C-alpha positions as CSV (number, residue, x, y, z in Angstrom):
1,T,11.7,0.2,0.6
2,G,13.5,2.9,2.9
3,Y,13.4,5.0,-0.4
4,I,9.9,4.6,-1.1
5,D,8.9,4.8,2.2
6,G,10.3,8.1,2.3
7,K,9.0,9.3,-0.6
8,C,5.1,7.9,0.6
9,A,5.8,10.0,3.5
10,T,6.5,13.2,1.7
11,H,3.6,13.2,0.1
12,G,1.3,12.3,3.2
13,G,1.0,8.8,2.4
14,L,2.7,5.2,3.5
15,F,3.9,2.4,1.3
16,V,2.2,-0.7,1.7
17,P,3.3,-3.8,-0.3
18,L,0.7,-6.3,-1.7
19,P,0.6,-9.7,-1.7
20,E,1.9,-11.9,-4.4
21,G,-0.7,-15.0,-4.8
22,M,-2.9,-16.4,-2.4
23,A,-1.6,-15.7,1.5
24,G,-1.4,-19.1,3.3
25,E,-2.1,-19.5,6.9
26,A,1.3,-18.9,8.0
27,D,0.9,-15.3,6.3
28,L,-2.2,-14.9,8.2
29,L,-1.1,-15.4,11.7
30,T,2.5,-13.7,11.0
31,G,0.5,-10.8,9.6
32,Q,-2.1,-10.7,13.0
33,L,1.0,-10.9,15.1
34,E,2.7,-7.8,13.2
35,M,-0.5,-5.7,13.9
36,M,-0.3,-6.7,17.2
37,T,3.2,-5.8,17.5
38,R,2.9,-2.4,16.1
39,Y,-0.1,-1.5,18.2
40,G,1.8,-2.4,21.3
41,N,5.1,-0.2,19.8
42,L,2.5,2.7,19.1
43,A,0.7,2.1,22.5
44,T,4.3,2.6,24.1
45,E,5.5,5.7,22.3
46,F,2.8,7.4,23.2
47,T,2.8,6.5,26.6
48,E,6.4,7.7,26.9
49,A,5.4,10.9,25.0
50,R,2.9,12.1,27.4
51,A,4.6,10.9,30.7
52,D,5.6,14.4,31.4
53,G,2.3,15.8,29.8
54,L,4.0,17.5,27.0
55,I,4.5,15.9,24.0
56,T,7.3,17.5,21.8
57,P,7.7,17.9,18.1
58,D,10.0,14.8,18.2
59,E,8.0,12.8,20.5
60,F,5.2,13.5,18.0
61,A,7.0,12.4,15.3
62,S,7.6,9.0,17.0
63,V,4.1,8.2,17.7
64,R,3.3,9.3,14.3
65,V,5.9,6.9,12.9
66,A,4.6,4.1,15.4
67,G,1.4,4.9,14.2
68,L,1.7,4.9,10.4
69,R,3.6,1.0,10.9
70,A,0.7,0.3,12.7
71,V,-1.7,1.5,10.1
72,R,0.3,-0.2,7.2
73,S,0.4,-3.7,9.6
74,V,-3.5,-3.7,9.3
75,L,-3.7,-2.5,5.5
76,A,-1.0,-5.4,4.6
77,F,-3.1,-8.0,7.1
78,I,-6.3,-6.8,5.0
79,A,-4.8,-7.5,1.6
80,D,-3.2,-10.8,2.7
81,L,-7.0,-11.8,3.7
82,E,-8.5,-10.7,0.6
83,T,-6.5,-13.5,-1.1
84,R,-8.2,-16.0,0.6
85,V,-11.9,-14.7,0.0
86,Q,-14.0,-16.5,-2.0
87,A,-17.2,-15.5,-3.9
88,S,-19.4,-18.4,-2.7
89,A,-19.4,-21.3,-0.1
90,G,-18.9,-23.5,-3.1
91,A,-15.6,-22.7,-4.6
92,A,-12.6,-24.9,-3.6
93,G,-8.9,-24.8,-3.3
94,L,-8.6,-22.1,-0.9
95,G,-7.7,-24.4,1.9
96,P,-9.3,-24.6,5.3
97,L,-10.0,-20.7,5.7
98,Q,-13.1,-19.7,3.8
99,V,-14.3,-16.2,4.2
100,V,-17.2,-15.5,2.5
101,K,-18.6,-11.8,1.0
102,S,-22.5,-11.5,1.8
């Protein structure tokens, strides 16, 4: 996905792969952990960039990459979670997690 990521970044966007099929419990847990890790990385990049009171273009580039990766992890998690949404409380076959749109 390096090429695709680069192409998307050139146009101000980012690539978010869509889930194939229904996400399982392990997928959701992995996605949640990925979000926390990515936000931690963003916080670290930001803290290091502003340590001397000046954010250079290179430091900003690092913060931007970390930020986009955090956003991508959230969008991927939401896409996975959406595969588990059911139309009504009576729908069957989705396993223990049952999110109902109101």
